[in-house]
C-alpha positions, 0 to 999 in steps of 0.5 A: 735418738733425735738431735733435738734433746738438750740436757742441762741444769734445771732452773726454778722456771722448770719446777712447774714442769717437773711437778706436772711430770711427777704427779702421774708417775707417783706410785699411788697413780700407777707410776714408779716414783715413791715420794711426792716432793713439793715446789719448795722442796725442789727449789731448796734442793736445786740450791744445794745439789744438781737437778738435771733436766732434758728438754725436747724442743724447749719442753722438759721431758725428763728430770734426775735429782741429786740430793744430800743424804741429810736432805732425805734423812727424814723420809721413811723409805730413805731411813729404811734403805740407809739402815740396810745400806749405810751411805759412805762418806761424801755420798749423795742420793741419785733419783728419782729419775723421771722421763715423760711417757712419750719419750721413754726408750730414747736413752734420756735416763742415760743422758741425764746420768752422764750429765750428773756424772759431769756435775759431781765427778768422783763422788759415790751415789746411791739410788733405789728402784722398786723391784717390780719396775723392770724398765728402771731396773734395766736402765740402771743395769745398762748404765753399769750401776752396782747392785748392793741388794734389796730392802723392804719398806711398807711391804714393797721390795726395792733394789739398791744401786751404788756407783761413782760419778 
């Protein structure tokens, strides 16, 4: 991995880059992200919980979100997950994680995961990955996250992970 990566907290100035990275990575566009979020949503979220970004030469090339369970409780896929796997007290939701296609395979997901662990020490987190998203499943398993099981939503199968940051 090149030494010109920097991982830290996102700022409101990063939102346009995050939105630009989100769009081609949405499931409807062939990517692995399940839910589109707006600029206002990202701004509200970053005021409540960390959004971690990785920059290469000053350009955002990856992001990872932490959100409260309440912040996503209105979204159908999260409702389905939480019915199947109730969140423990003080739990947060980790994800999505998105890495620019040109930067994949360089360990950025792991870098952002470690940064998030520093920002939210000792807290339990839950995340899910579509069961056919093999790169994300490999990355989550490599990071040592514990698989809780599967759930289905809108005909798709997802694997739920839990971990302590």
